[in-house]
C-alpha positions as CSV (number, residue, x, y, z in Angstrom):
1,X,-24.3,-32.6,-13.3
2,X,-25.9,-30.4,-10.7
3,X,-24.5,-26.8,-10.6
4,X,-24.0,-25.5,-7.1
5,X,-26.2,-22.6,-6.2
6,X,-24.7,-21.3,-3.0
7,X,-21.3,-20.9,-1.5
8,X,-21.9,-23.8,0.9
9,X,-23.0,-26.0,-1.9
10,X,-19.9,-25.0,-3.9
11,X,-17.5,-25.8,-1.1
12,X,-19.1,-29.2,-0.6
13,X,-19.1,-29.8,-4.4
14,X,-15.3,-29.1,-4.6
15,X,-14.7,-31.4,-1.7
16,X,-16.6,-34.2,-3.3
17,X,-15.4,-33.8,-7.0
18,X,-11.8,-32.6,-6.4
19,X,-11.0,-34.1,-3.0
20,X,-10.1,-30.5,-1.8
21,X,-11.6,-28.9,1.3
22,X,-10.5,-25.3,0.5
23,X,-9.6,-23.0,3.4
24,X,-12.4,-20.6,4.2
25,X,-11.3,-18.9,7.5
26,X,-9.5,-15.5,7.3
27,X,-7.5,-14.1,10.2
28,X,-6.2,-10.8,8.9
29,X,-8.3,-7.6,8.4
30,X,-8.7,-7.0,4.7
31,X,-7.8,-10.5,3.7
32,X,-9.7,-13.1,1.7
33,X,-9.3,-16.9,1.5
34,X,-8.6,-19.4,-1.2
35,X,-12.3,-20.5,-1.2
36,X,-13.4,-16.8,-1.5
37,X,-11.3,-16.5,-4.6
38,X,-12.7,-19.6,-6.2
39,X,-16.3,-18.8,-5.2
40,X,-16.2,-15.3,-6.8
41,X,-14.7,-16.8,-9.9
42,X,-17.6,-19.3,-10.1
43,X,-20.5,-17.1,-9.2
44,X,-19.2,-14.0,-11.1
45,X,-17.9,-15.4,-14.4
46,X,-17.4,-12.0,-16.0
47,X,-15.2,-10.6,-13.2
48,X,-11.5,-10.1,-13.7
49,X,-9.7,-11.6,-10.6
50,X,-6.3,-11.6,-9.0
51,X,-4.8,-13.3,-5.9
52,X,-1.9,-12.0,-4.0
53,X,-0.9,-14.9,-1.7
54,X,2.0,-16.6,0.0
55,X,4.5,-19.0,-1.4
56,X,2.9,-22.5,-1.6
57,X,-0.4,-20.8,-0.7
58,X,-2.7,-22.7,-3.1
59,X,-2.8,-19.9,-5.7
60,X,-2.0,-22.2,-8.7
61,X,-4.2,-25.0,-7.3
62,X,-7.1,-22.6,-7.0
63,X,-6.7,-21.3,-10.6
64,X,-6.8,-24.9,-11.9
65,X,-10.0,-25.5,-9.9
66,X,-11.5,-22.3,-11.4
67,X,-10.6,-23.5,-14.9
68,X,-12.0,-27.0,-14.4
69,X,-15.3,-25.7,-12.9
70,X,-15.7,-23.3,-15.9
71,X,-15.2,-26.0,-18.5
72,X,-17.3,-28.5,-16.5
73,X,-20.4,-26.2,-16.7
74,X,-19.8,-24.1,-19.8
75,X,-22.5,-24.7,-22.4
76,X,-20.8,-23.0,-25.4
77,X,-17.2,-23.0,-26.8
78,X,-14.6,-21.8,-24.3
79,X,-11.0,-21.2,-25.1
80,X,-8.4,-20.8,-22.4
81,X,-4.7,-20.2,-22.1
82,X,-2.2,-20.5,-19.2
83,X,0.6,-17.9,-19.3
84,X,3.5,-17.8,-16.9
85,X,7.1,-16.6,-16.7
86,X,8.3,-19.9,-18.1
87,X,6.8,-23.1,-19.5
88,X,7.8,-25.0,-16.4
89,X,5.8,-22.6,-14.2
90,X,2.8,-22.8,-16.5
91,X,3.0,-26.6,-16.3
92,X,2.4,-26.4,-12.6
93,X,-1.2,-25.3,-13.2
94,X,-1.6,-27.6,-16.2
95,X,-0.6,-30.6,-14.2
96,X,-3.4,-29.9,-11.7
97,X,-5.7,-29.4,-14.7
98,X,-4.7,-32.8,-16.2
99,X,-5.7,-34.5,-12.9
100,X,-9.1,-32.9,-13.0
101,X,-9.5,-34.0,-16.6
102,X,-9.8,-37.6,-15.4
103,X,-12.4,-36.6,-12.8
104,X,-14.9,-33.8,-13.2
105,X,-14.0,-33.2,-16.9
106,X,-13.8,-36.8,-18.1
107,X,-17.1,-36.5,-19.9
108,X,-15.9,-33.5,-21.8
109,X,-12.6,-34.9,-23.1
110,X,-11.9,-35.4,-26.8
111,X,-8.9,-37.6,-26.6
112,X,-6.3,-37.8,-23.8
113,X,-4.8,-34.5,-22.5
114,X,-1.6,-33.7,-24.4
115,X,1.6,-32.2,-23.0
116,X,0.6,-28.6,-23.7
117,X,-3.0,-28.9,-25.0
118,X,-6.3,-30.4,-23.9
119,X,-9.2,-30.6,-26.3
120,X,-12.7,-30.8,-24.9
121,X,-16.2,-31.0,-26.5
122,X,-16.7,-27.3,-25.5
123,X,-13.3,-25.8,-26.3
124,X,-9.7,-26.2,-25.5
125,X,-7.2,-25.4,-22.8
126,X,-3.5,-24.8,-23.6
127,X,-0.2,-23.7,-22.2
128,X,1.1,-20.5,-23.8
129,X,4.8,-19.8,-24.3
130,X,5.8,-16.4,-22.8
131,X,6.7,-14.7,-26.0
132,X,5.5,-11.6,-27.8
133,X,4.6,-13.8,-30.8
134,X,2.5,-16.3,-28.9
135,X,0.6,-13.7,-26.8
136,X,-0.5,-12.0,-30.1
137,X,-2.1,-15.2,-31.4
138,X,-5.5,-16.8,-31.2
139,X,-8.3,-15.0,-29.3
140,X,-9.5,-16.6,-26.0
141,X,-12.1,-16.1,-23.4
142,X,-10.1,-17.2,-20.4
143,X,-6.5,-16.1,-19.6
144,X,-4.9,-17.6,-16.5
145,X,-1.6,-15.8,-15.7
146,X,0.3,-17.6,-13.0
147,X,3.1,-16.0,-10.9
148,X,2.7,-12.8,-12.8
149,X,5.7,-11.2,-11.0
150,X,7.9,-13.5,-13.1
151,X,6.3,-12.5,-16.4
152,X,7.9,-9.8,-18.6
153,X,5.8,-6.7,-18.2
154,X,5.7,-6.1,-21.9
155,X,4.4,-9.6,-22.5
156,X,1.9,-9.1,-19.7
157,X,0.5,-6.0,-21.4
158,X,0.4,-7.6,-24.8
159,X,-1.4,-10.7,-23.5
160,X,-4.6,-8.7,-22.8
161,X,-5.0,-8.3,-26.5
162,X,-5.8,-12.0,-26.8
163,X,-9.1,-11.6,-24.9
164,X,-12.2,-11.7,-27.0
165,X,-15.7,-12.0,-25.5
166,X,-18.3,-14.1,-27.3
167,X,-22.1,-14.1,-27.1
168,X,-22.9,-15.2,-23.6
169,X,-19.3,-15.3,-22.5
170,X,-17.4,-12.3,-21.3
171,X,-13.6,-12.7,-21.6
172,X,-11.6,-12.3,-18.4
173,X,-8.2,-12.7,-16.7
174,X,-7.4,-14.7,-13.6
175,X,-4.0,-13.6,-12.2
176,X,-2.1,-15.0,-9.3
177,X,1.3,-14.3,-7.7
178,X,3.4,-13.8,-4.6
179,X,4.5,-10.2,-4.6
180,X,8.3,-10.3,-5.1
181,X,9.3,-7.1,-6.8
182,X,7.9,-3.8,-5.5
183,X,7.8,-2.4,-9.0
184,X,7.0,-5.5,-11.0
185,X,3.7,-6.6,-12.6
186,X,2.2,-7.6,-9.2
187,X,3.1,-4.2,-7.7
188,X,1.3,-2.5,-10.6
189,X,-1.7,-4.8,-10.3
190,X,-2.0,-4.2,-6.5
191,X,-1.8,-0.4,-7.0
192,X,-4.3,-0.3,-9.9
193,X,-6.7,-3.1,-9.2
194,X,-9.6,-0.8,-8.5
195,X,-9.0,1.4,-11.5
196,X,-8.7,-1.7,-13.7
197,X,-11.9,-3.3,-12.4
198,X,-10.0,-6.3,-10.9
199,X,-11.2,-8.0,-7.8
200,X,-8.1,-8.5,-5.7
201,X,-8.0,-11.3,-3.2
202,X,-5.2,-11.5,-0.6
203,X,-4.3,-14.2,1.8
204,X,-1.2,-15.4,3.6
205,X,0.2,-18.5,5.3
206,X,-2.4,-18.4,8.1
207,X,-5.3,-18.6,5.7
208,X,-3.7,-21.5,3.8
209,X,-1.9,-23.6,6.4
210,X,-3.3,-26.9,7.6
211,X,-4.9,-27.2,11.1
212,X,-2.5,-28.2,13.8
213,X,-4.0,-31.4,15.4
214,X,-4.6,-31.5,19.1
215,X,-2.0,-34.3,19.6
216,X,0.6,-32.0,18.2
217,X,-0.2,-28.7,19.9
218,X,-1.5,-30.3,23.2
219,X,-3.4,-27.1,24.0
220,X,-0.2,-25.1,23.9
221,X,2.2,-27.6,25.6
222,X,3.4,-28.9,22.3
223,X,3.9,-25.4,21.0
224,X,6.9,-24.9,23.3
225,X,8.9,-27.3,21.1
226,X,7.6,-26.2,17.8
227,X,9.9,-24.0,15.6
228,X,6.8,-22.2,14.3
229,X,5.8,-21.3,17.8
230,X,7.0,-17.7,17.9
231,X,5.2,-16.5,14.8
232,X,2.3,-18.8,15.3
233,X,1.6,-17.6,18.9
234,X,2.2,-14.0,17.9
235,X,-0.5,-14.3,15.2
236,X,-2.8,-15.9,17.8
237,X,-2.4,-12.9,20.1
238,X,-3.1,-10.6,17.2
239,X,-6.5,-12.2,16.5
240,X,-7.3,-12.3,20.2
241,X,-6.7,-16.0,21.2
242,X,-5.8,-16.5,24.8
243,X,-3.2,-18.8,26.3
244,X,0.0,-20.1,24.8
245,X,-1.5,-21.9,21.9
246,X,-0.6,-21.0,18.3
247,X,-3.0,-19.8,15.6
248,X,-2.5,-23.0,13.5
249,X,-4.8,-24.8,16.0
250,X,-7.7,-22.8,14.5
251,X,-6.7,-22.9,10.8
252,X,-8.4,-25.0,8.1
253,X,-6.0,-25.0,5.2
254,X,-4.0,-27.5,3.1
255,X,-0.4,-26.2,3.2
256,X,1.7,-28.5,5.4
257,X,2.8,-27.2,8.8
258,X,6.1,-29.0,8.3
259,X,6.7,-27.2,5.0
260,X,5.9,-23.9,6.7
261,X,8.5,-24.7,9.3
262,X,11.1,-25.4,6.6
263,X,10.4,-22.0,5.1
264,X,10.7,-20.3,8.4
265,X,14.0,-22.0,9.1
266,X,15.6,-21.1,5.8
267,X,14.2,-17.6,5.2
268,X,15.2,-14.3,6.8
269,X,12.6,-12.4,8.8
270,X,12.1,-10.0,5.9
271,X,11.5,-12.9,3.5
272,X,9.1,-14.6,5.8
273,X,7.1,-11.3,6.2
274,X,7.1,-10.8,2.4
275,X,6.5,-14.3,1.1
276,X,4.7,-16.0,3.9
277,X,2.7,-13.3,5.7
278,X,2.4,-11.1,2.6
279,X,3.0,-7.9,4.6
280,X,4.9,-6.3,1.8
281,X,7.0,-7.2,-1.3
282,X,10.4,-8.9,-0.9
283,X,13.1,-6.5,0.1
284,X,16.1,-8.5,-1.1
285,X,18.5,-6.4,-3.1
286,X,17.1,-3.0,-2.2
287,X,19.2,-0.1,-1.2
288,X,16.5,1.1,1.3
289,X,14.8,-2.0,2.8
290,X,13.9,0.2,5.7
291,X,11.4,2.1,3.6
292,X,7.8,1.2,4.5
293,X,4.8,3.1,3.0
294,X,2.9,2.4,6.2
295,X,5.5,4.3,8.3
296,X,7.0,6.9,5.9
297,X,4.2,8.0,3.7
298,X,2.1,10.5,5.7
299,X,-1.5,11.2,4.5
300,X,-2.3,15.0,4.3
301,X,1.4,16.0,4.3
302,X,1.9,19.3,2.4
303,X,3.9,22.5,2.5
304,X,3.9,24.3,5.8
305,X,4.5,28.0,6.1
306,X,6.1,27.5,9.5
307,X,9.0,25.3,8.3
308,X,12.1,26.2,6.2
309,X,11.9,25.0,2.6
310,X,14.7,23.5,0.5
311,X,15.0,22.1,-3.0
312,X,17.1,19.1,-4.0
313,X,18.0,18.9,-7.7
314,X,19.5,16.2,-9.9
315,X,20.5,17.0,-13.4
316,X,20.2,14.0,-15.7
317,X,21.1,13.7,-19.3
318,X,17.5,13.4,-20.2
319,X,15.7,13.4,-16.9
320,X,15.5,16.3,-14.4
321,X,14.3,15.9,-10.8
322,X,13.6,18.5,-8.2
323,X,12.3,17.7,-4.7
324,X,10.8,20.1,-2.2
325,X,11.8,19.3,1.3
326,X,11.1,20.9,4.7
327,X,12.7,20.3,8.0
328,X,11.6,21.0,11.6
329,X,13.6,21.9,14.7
330,X,13.7,18.3,15.8
331,X,15.4,17.2,12.6
332,X,12.4,15.6,11.0
333,X,12.5,15.8,7.2
334,X,9.4,16.1,5.0
335,X,9.4,15.6,1.3
336,X,6.3,17.5,0.2
337,X,6.5,17.8,-3.6
338,X,8.4,16.6,-6.7
339,X,9.1,17.5,-10.3
340,X,10.3,14.9,-12.7
341,X,10.6,16.1,-16.3
342,X,12.0,14.4,-19.4
343,X,13.7,16.2,-22.3
344,X,12.7,19.6,-21.0
345,X,14.9,22.7,-21.3
346,X,16.6,24.2,-18.3
347,X,14.5,27.3,-18.8
348,X,11.3,25.3,-18.7
349,X,12.4,23.4,-15.6
350,X,13.3,26.7,-13.9
351,X,9.8,28.1,-14.8
352,X,8.1,24.9,-13.5
353,X,10.0,25.0,-10.2
354,X,9.1,28.6,-9.5
355,X,5.4,27.9,-10.2
356,X,5.5,25.0,-7.7
357,X,7.2,27.0,-4.9
358,X,3.7,28.1,-3.8
359,X,5.0,31.5,-2.9
360,X,7.2,30.2,0.0
361,X,10.6,31.5,0.6
362,X,13.2,28.8,-0.4
363,X,16.1,28.7,2.0
364,X,18.5,26.8,-0.3
365,X,18.6,24.7,-3.4
366,X,21.1,21.8,-3.3
367,X,22.2,20.1,-6.5
368,X,24.4,17.6,-8.2
369,X,27.9,18.9,-8.5
370,X,27.9,17.7,-12.2
371,X,25.8,20.8,-12.8
372,X,28.9,22.9,-12.7
373,X,30.2,21.4,-16.0
374,X,29.9,23.9,-18.9
375,X,27.9,23.1,-21.9
376,X,30.0,22.7,-25.1
377,X,27.6,24.8,-27.1
378,X,26.5,27.6,-24.8
379,X,29.7,27.8,-22.7
380,X,27.6,28.0,-19.5
381,X,26.9,25.4,-16.8
382,X,23.4,24.3,-15.7
383,X,24.2,25.9,-12.3
384,X,25.0,29.2,-14.0
385,X,21.9,29.1,-16.2
386,X,19.7,28.4,-13.2
387,X,21.1,31.3,-11.3
388,X,20.3,33.5,-14.3
389,X,16.7,32.3,-14.0
390,X,16.6,33.3,-10.4
391,X,17.4,29.9,-8.8
392,X,20.9,30.0,-7.2
393,X,22.0,26.5,-6.3
394,X,24.6,25.0,-3.9
395,X,26.7,21.9,-4.1
396,X,29.6,20.4,-2.2
397,X,32.9,18.8,-3.4
398,X,33.7,17.6,0.1
399,X,35.1,14.0,-0.4
400,X,33.1,12.7,2.5
401,X,29.8,14.1,1.2
402,X,30.6,12.9,-2.4
403,X,31.0,9.3,-1.2
404,X,27.7,7.8,-2.2
405,X,27.7,5.3,0.7
406,X,27.9,8.1,3.2
407,X,24.8,9.8,1.7
408,X,22.9,6.5,1.5
409,X,23.6,5.9,5.2
410,X,22.2,9.4,6.1
411,X,19.0,8.5,4.4
412,X,18.9,5.1,6.0
413,X,19.4,6.7,9.4
414,X,16.4,9.0,8.8
415,X,14.2,6.1,7.7
416,X,15.1,3.9,10.6
417,X,17.2,5.6,13.4
418,X,19.2,3.4,15.7
419,X,17.1,5.0,18.5
420,X,13.7,6.6,18.2
421,X,11.0,6.8,15.5
422,X,11.6,7.6,11.8
423,X,12.7,11.1,10.9
424,X,11.9,11.1,7.1
425,X,8.3,11.4,5.9
426,X,6.9,11.7,2.4
427,X,3.7,13.2,1.0
428,X,1.5,11.0,-1.1
429,X,2.0,13.5,-3.9
430,X,5.6,12.4,-4.3
431,X,4.6,9.2,-6.1
432,X,7.8,8.8,-8.1
433,X,10.0,9.3,-5.1
434,X,7.9,6.6,-3.3
435,X,8.2,4.3,-6.2
436,X,11.9,4.9,-6.4
437,X,12.4,4.0,-2.7
438,X,10.7,0.7,-3.4
439,X,12.7,-0.1,-6.5
440,X,16.2,1.3,-5.9
441,X,18.5,-1.7,-6.3
442,X,21.9,-2.7,-5.1
443,X,24.6,-3.7,-7.5
444,X,25.5,-7.4,-7.9
445,X,29.1,-8.6,-7.9
446,X,29.6,-12.3,-8.7
447,X,25.9,-12.8,-8.3
448,X,26.0,-11.4,-4.8
449,X,24.5,-8.1,-3.7
450,X,27.0,-5.6,-2.4
451,X,26.2,-2.4,-0.5
452,X,26.4,-0.1,-3.5
453,X,23.6,1.2,-5.7
454,X,23.4,-0.2,-9.2
455,X,24.3,2.3,-11.9
456,X,22.6,3.3,-14.0
457,X,18.9,2.5,-13.1
458,X,15.6,4.2,-13.6
459,X,15.4,5.3,-9.9
460,X,18.7,7.1,-9.8
461,X,17.5,10.6,-10.2
462,X,15.0,11.1,-7.2
463,X,17.3,9.0,-5.0
464,X,20.3,11.1,-5.9
465,X,18.4,14.3,-5.4
466,X,17.4,13.2,-1.9
467,X,20.9,12.2,-1.1
468,X,22.2,15.7,-2.1
469,X,19.8,17.2,0.4
470,X,21.1,15.1,3.3
471,X,24.8,15.4,2.5
472,X,24.6,19.2,2.2
473,X,22.4,19.6,5.3
474,X,24.1,17.1,7.6
475,X,27.8,17.0,6.7
476,X,28.5,19.9,9.0
477,X,31.8,21.6,8.8
478,X,32.9,19.2,6.1
479,X,30.6,20.8,3.6
480,X,32.2,23.2,1.2
481,X,29.4,25.3,-0.4
482,X,29.8,27.0,-3.7
483,X,27.8,29.6,-5.6
484,X,28.4,29.9,-9.4
485,X,27.0,32.6,-11.6
486,X,27.8,34.5,-14.8
487,X,31.1,36.3,-14.7
């Protein structure tokens, strides 16, 4: 079998052998295409790869093509596994694979493909159960992890231990997913792809959707009746197309236009932007869906000597958080630094805070009222102890300010005011505060989200500290401020 030598040859080869004409046009800056993903896998067999793409965006199909191409041309033994959040999800890739077994891989088969295992004359390909026991099993050269956002992070981490290179074959991972959870496995992969040496491909519905035929769009006349028209024409404007014709007229994908319309009709705007256009992770169930790194994280933001400085403190049982916040005369709020310690003493936290003040005068330190409770062993409260270390703190017992919902709404209003631009900005140095915004979840009641933060959760401490700043600063005459010290 002739091995393709160029991208053009590979694209034609896949069309002839698989009956697939993979999309190759990209319409968004920084994006890739399904064919780019397959081509890099084919021509760079030692490269770890990942694809962040839309729902029904050909991710699983492309992975199956990559696997089939590798086994079709591999000269030596090759052992591969498919890992997903469930066996059913893994079977999606395996079902494509079984189809290719009766085509391009027919000459390699050693018996019919089984339900979970295919044996070939140059190795085997198997579905892997998503369990700690199974991912600590046999060594493999190819690990295909499908919809990784649905895989338990601990299993994801353990699965890397299966990889074992052989002479002439460098082991690698091929990961694919829609990005659902801001702090899930896909979020970690997107953030750390460069550091991990992973080549990340990204595409959305416009790089995977089928071309709208002329008889359907009628040079724009048909678009007026199409439910996809608003987003399709908006995307066409974005890429510079003129007239009232949608972008789908220029696309070259496989994903059905009618299926895209079904998604658009049944999804919210936020879900469409997350799962179809891949603008950001899904925001469902988050306390602060208004938060957007592109708007609220400001590069170069740091302490300013010309602005008043405040601290916001949350005392946890094991975790302690302090935020440094500045505010200008227009009411814009800037979170410029953070301290998140675990199992540290109050004395050590106080010392660390003073070292990070950068010599600036701190106008006030706002804290969790729970800090007034006295320790059973020392007889003193955290607030009293901090004052003895030179850090007087304030808190409020005002019922309005202590209502969590009121504090949450103050933060939401700063993120996305009813009128005007955002008023809350965060320095890149506040990494844990940024992560907390993206993962702070609402509570579920009868399997429905209600407008109340889930308690407890890992993101409580920075979110609570920020809320104490806003309730103390913006509750006006309702705020009752107290100072406690040693008596």
